[in-house]
N, C-alpha and C positions, 0 to 999 in steps of 0.2 A: 434430500436425503442425500442428493449430493453434495451436498453441502458438510455434511456430516464426512462423508467419506475422503472430501480434501481437506477437511481436519486432521483426520485421525492419521491417515498413512504418514504424513511427514511428522507430527508426532511421533508413531511407532517410530519409524528410523531414526529421530534423532535421540529417543532414552536407548533404543537398542546400540547405537554410535557410542554413545559414552558407555554401555556398560563393556561394549569390546573393549575398550581402550583403558576400563577398571582392571578388566580381567588380564592385560595384556601387560598394564603394570605390575600387577600383584605377580606374575608369571615370573617377570623382569627381578623381582625383587628374591622371589624363591630361586631363582637359576646363580645368581649372584653370591645368596649365602650358601648354595651348595660348591662351591667352586673350592676353598681351602678344603675342604675334604678331600678332592681329587688330588689336589698339591701332597696331601698326605701319601695318598696311594702312591705317587709318582717317585718319590722319596725312596721307597723300598723296591722299586722295580719297575718294569714295563706296564704298566696297566694291560695293554693287549693281550700280555699272554693270560693272565688271571681271568680275566672277563673270558 
C-alpha cells in the first residue's frame, strides 16, 4: 500500500503543477488582450474618476 501512495503523490503534484502553469498562461493572454480597451478609456480622460 505504501508503494501506491509513493507513486500517487508525486504524480498528482506534477499534474496539478502543469495545470496551474496552463491556467497562468491563459490568464496572461486574456490580460494582454484587455489592455487595448483600457487605452481607449485613457484617451477620453482619467479612468480613475469614472471608475
